[in-house]
C-alpha positions in Angstrom: -0.1 0.0 0.0 1.4 3.6 -1.0 2.4 5.7 1.8 0.4 8.9 2.3 1.6 12.0 0.5 3.2 14.5 2.6 3.8 18.2 2.3 7.5 17.4 2.1 6.8 15.3 -0.7 5.2 17.8 -2.7 7.9 20.3 -1.8 10.8 17.9 -3.1 8.9 17.3 -6.2 8.6 21.1 -7.0 12.0 21.9 -5.6 10.5 24.6 -3.2 10.3 24.7 0.6 7.7 22.9 2.7 6.8 26.4 4.1 5.7 27.4 0.7 3.7 24.2 0.1 1.9 24.8 3.4 0.9 28.4 2.5 -0.5 27.1 -0.8 -2.3 24.2 0.6 -3.8 25.9 3.7 -4.4 29.4 1.8 -2.2 31.2 4.3 0.4 33.9 4.0 1.7 35.9 1.1 2.4 33.8 -2.0 2.3 34.5 -5.6 -0.9 33.3 -7.2 1.0 31.5 -10.0 3.1 29.6 -7.3 0.0 28.7 -5.3 -1.7 27.2 -8.3 1.5 25.3 -9.4 1.7 23.7 -5.7 -2.0 22.9 -5.7 -1.9 21.1 -9.3 1.1 19.1 -8.2 -0.6 18.0 -4.9 -3.6 17.0 -7.0 -1.4 15.1 -9.3 0.4 13.2 -6.4 -2.9 12.4 -5.0 -2.7 14.6 -2.0 -6.3 15.2 -0.6 -6.0 17.1 2.8 -7.0 20.6 1.5 -8.3 22.7 4.1 -10.1 25.4 2.2 -11.3 24.1 -1.2 -14.6 22.6 -1.4 -13.7 20.2 -4.2 -10.9 19.4 -6.6 -12.8 21.3 -9.2 -12.4 24.4 -7.2 -8.6 24.0 -7.2 -8.4 23.3 -10.9 -10.8 26.0 -11.7 -10.1 28.7 -9.2 -11.9 31.4 -11.4 -15.2 29.6 -11.4 -15.0 28.2 -7.7 -17.9 30.0 -6.1 -20.1 33.0 -6.4 -18.6 36.1 -5.1 -20.2 38.1 -2.3 -20.9 41.8 -2.7 -20.8 44.8 -0.3 -18.6 47.3 0.9 -15.9 47.2 3.9 -15.9 50.7 5.4 -12.3 51.9 6.7 -12.4 54.6 9.4 -9.1 56.4 10.4 -8.1 59.1 12.6 -5.3 60.4 10.6 -4.1 60.9 7.1 -2.8 57.4 6.0 -0.4 58.9 3.6 1.7 59.7 6.6 1.8 56.2 7.8 4.8 54.2 6.4 2.9 50.7 6.4 -0.5 51.8 5.6 -0.2 52.0 1.8 1.2 48.4 1.5 -1.0 47.1 4.0 -4.0 48.7 2.4 -3.0 47.5 -1.1 -3.0 43.7 0.3 -6.3 44.1 2.1 -8.0 45.5 -0.8 -6.7 43.0 -3.2 -7.8 40.1 -0.9 -11.3 41.6 -0.3 -11.8 42.2 -3.9 -11.2 38.7 -4.8 -14.3 38.0 -2.9 -16.3 40.7 -4.2 -16.1 43.3 -1.6 -15.0 46.9 -2.1 -13.4 49.4 0.2 -14.4 52.9 1.1 -12.4 55.2 3.4 -13.6 57.8 5.9 -11.7 60.4 7.9 -12.9 60.9 11.5 -12.2 64.4 12.4 -12.1 66.0 16.1 -15.7 67.0 15.8 -17.0 63.5 15.0 -15.1 62.3 18.2 -16.5 64.9 20.3 -20.1 64.5 18.9 -19.8 60.7 18.6 -21.0 61.3 15.0 -20.2 59.5 11.8 -18.3 61.2 8.8 -20.9 62.5 6.3 -19.2 60.3 3.7 -20.4 57.1 5.6 -23.6 55.5 4.2 -24.3 52.3 5.8 -26.7 50.9 3.3 -24.4 48.4 1.6 -21.6 48.3 4.3 -20.9 44.6 5.5 -17.9 45.4 8.1 -15.9 48.1 9.5 -12.0 48.4 9.8 -10.4 51.0 12.0 -6.7 52.3 11.7 -5.3 55.0 14.0 -8.4 55.0 16.0 -7.7 55.4 19.7 -10.5 57.3 21.2 -12.2 54.7 23.5 -15.7 56.3 23.4 -15.6 56.7 19.7 -14.5 53.2 19.2 -17.2 51.8 21.4 -19.7 53.8 19.3 -18.5 52.2 16.2 -18.2 48.7 17.5 -22.0 48.9 18.6 -23.2 49.5 15.3 -24.1 45.9 14.7 -21.5 45.6 12.0 -18.5 43.2 12.1 -15.5 45.4 13.4 -11.8 45.1 13.2 -9.5 47.3 15.1 -5.9 47.6 13.6 -4.4 48.7 16.9 -6.7 50.0 19.6 -7.1 52.4 22.5 -5.1 51.5 25.8 -8.3 51.6 27.9 -9.7 48.7 25.5 -7.8 46.4 28.0 -10.3 47.0 30.7 -13.2 48.1 28.6 -13.0 45.5 25.8 -14.4 46.4 22.5 -17.0 44.3 20.5 -14.3 43.8 17.9 -11.5 41.8 16.7 -8.1 43.4 17.4 -5.0 43.0 15.0 -1.6 44.0 16.3 2.0 43.2 15.3 4.4 41.5 17.9 5.4 44.5 20.1 7.6 42.5 22.5 10.3 40.1 20.9 12.4 42.6 19.4 12.7 44.7 22.6 13.4 41.6 24.7 16.2 40.5 22.5 17.7 44.1 22.0 17.9 44.7 25.7 19.4 41.2 26.3 21.9 41.7 23.4 22.9 45.2 24.9 23.3 43.8 28.6 25.7 41.3 27.2 27.7 44.4 25.6 27.7 46.0 29.0 24.8 48.5 28.2 22.8 48.4 31.5 21.3 51.9 32.0 18.3 52.1 29.6 15.4 54.5 29.2 12.1 54.5 27.2 10.8 57.2 25.1 7.0 57.7 24.0 3.5 58.4 25.2 2.6 55.3 26.8 -1.2 55.8 26.6 -1.3 56.6 23.0 -2.4 53.2 21.8 -2.0 49.5 22.8 1.1 49.0 20.5 2.9 51.9 22.5 1.8 50.6 25.8 2.9 47.0 24.9 6.3 48.1 23.9 6.8 50.0 27.1 5.7 47.0 29.0 8.0 44.6 27.1 10.9 47.4 27.9 9.9 46.9 31.7 9.8 43.1 31.6 13.1 42.8 29.6 14.7 44.8 32.3 13.3 42.7 35.1 14.3 39.5 33.3 17.9 40.7 32.8 18.2 42.0 36.5 18.4 45.5 35.2 16.9 48.4 37.1 14.1 50.6 35.6 15.1 54.2 36.5 11.9 56.2 36.2 13.9 59.5 35.3 14.8 57.9 32.0 11.3 57.2 31.0 10.1 60.3 29.0 6.4 59.0 28.7 4.3 61.7 29.6 1.6 63.4 27.4 3.1 66.3 25.8 1.3 69.7 25.5 -0.6 70.3 22.4 0.9 73.6 21.9 4.4 72.2 21.7 5.8 70.1 18.7 6.9 66.8 20.1 10.6 67.2 19.3 10.6 70.4 21.2 8.9 68.8 24.3 11.5 66.0 24.2 14.4 68.5 23.9 12.9 70.3 27.0 12.6 67.0 28.8 16.1 65.9 28.2 17.5 69.3 29.3 16.1 68.5 32.6 18.0 65.3 33.0 21.1 65.4 35.3 22.6 62.3 33.6 21.8 60.2 30.5 21.1 56.5 30.3 23.5 54.5 27.9 20.6 53.7 25.6 16.9 54.8 24.9 14.1 52.4 23.5 11.6 54.3 21.6 8.0 53.7 20.9 8.4 54.1 17.3 11.0 55.5 14.7 9.3 58.9 14.6 9.8 59.3 18.2 13.5 58.2 17.9 13.9 60.7 15.1 12.6 63.6 17.5 14.7 62.1 20.2 18.0 62.2 18.3 17.2 65.9 17.3 16.9 66.8 20.7 20.2 64.9 21.8 22.1 66.6 18.9 20.9 70.1 20.3 22.5 69.3 23.4 25.7 68.0 21.8 25.1 64.3 22.4 26.0 62.2 19.4 24.3 58.8 18.6 25.7 56.2 18.9 29.1 57.5 20.2 27.4 58.8 23.6 24.1 57.2 23.7 22.5 54.2 21.7 18.8 54.6 20.3 16.4 51.8 19.1 13.2 52.6 17.2 10.1 50.5 16.1 8.3 50.0 12.8 11.2 50.2 10.2 9.9 53.4 8.6 11.5 54.5 5.3 13.3 57.3 7.3 15.0 54.9 9.6 17.1 53.6 6.7 18.3 56.9 5.3 18.7 58.9 8.4 22.2 59.5 10.0 22.9 57.5 11.9 20.7 54.6 10.3 18.2 53.4 13.0 18.1 50.1 14.7 14.4 49.1 14.8 11.9 46.4 14.6 10.4 45.6 11.0 6.6 45.3 10.6 5.4 43.1 7.8 2.9 45.4 6.2 1.3 42.7 3.6 0.9 40.2 6.4 -1.0 42.8 8.3 -3.3 43.5 5.4 -3.9 39.7 4.6 -4.6 39.1 8.4 -6.9 42.1 8.5 -8.9 40.6 5.4 -9.0 37.1 6.9 -10.3 38.4 10.3 -13.0 40.3 8.6 -14.2 38.1 6.2 -14.4 35.2 8.8 -16.3 37.5 11.1 -18.8 38.4 8.3 -19.3 34.6 7.6 -19.4 33.7 11.4 -20.6 36.6 13.4 -21.0 34.4 16.3 -17.2 33.7 16.8 -15.6 34.7 19.9 -13.6 38.1 19.6 -9.9 37.5 18.7 -6.7 39.3 19.3 -4.0 38.4 16.6 -0.4 39.4 16.3 1.7 39.4 13.4 5.6 38.6 13.2 8.0 41.4 13.4 12.0 41.2 12.8 14.8 42.9 14.8 16.9 44.8 12.5 20.3 46.3 13.9 21.8 49.4 12.1 24.3 52.1 13.2 22.3 53.7 16.0 23.0 50.8 18.5 26.6 50.1 17.5 29.0 49.9 20.3 
């Protein structure tokens, strides 16, 4: 009796990795459609039968006629101009591609301060054909609660800090905010860097809060002391640019740590500006670590050590979470994390 065909058998036959075959068979991850179809056809040829998402072999052989597409609109709500976000365009391209394959369109709606104060919907939003809502850069708890109680499947890409103790009726999608910070603090300790601070408004959003908690936990795990004077985490005055606020906060310090962990790359840019005004050079005098791997992090001087966000997998995961919620609204709410990668550059060189 012939042995059962495995994913590794298919991978060996095609000369690709087992991971590639797994993505194609299980319809997960980012994979070129031509590669996916090639893997599926080889799997059928070899007698593999454990397809997790296709209803029949005919669906795989004829993917363009597999099932009738849904129709409707997914409404994107955002509290900021997404063209200022380093990951939004790539993420939204992938998200829109995935939902369009299933027959859904995407509409975008900017939420301004008057909407937040009045708990009102943007005038551009018409609910007639909307099947679900996705929120990006939406961190006002009361407004998010209002959106989540409209009776539509809702996904939060990041979320307000207060949603920890006032849970939202929504799925939440985040990137891994901890692993890179644990690793970089552990690595720095091995090189003799032990006085480490944190910069960023902790209450801005869940991601900033989780990065701060990871910083505190990493210090604890490494038997390092957390010195509160090195934590520049207060809400800055609205009449003052953040980089000017940081410069004034740095001026008040009677000594500097050996390194700062920053809530994101733009905080790190403003921090380095303030340090330079004080005549403190990075990385000669102080090390700096950011988060998000923005385009600016690669071209600034010094280039910034950071944590890379995979924008495409965020877009894919967002589509997967929302579509599954539309199909099964009774599912328990989920909090999903996508992988991030630690990247060392000049700003942490010893």
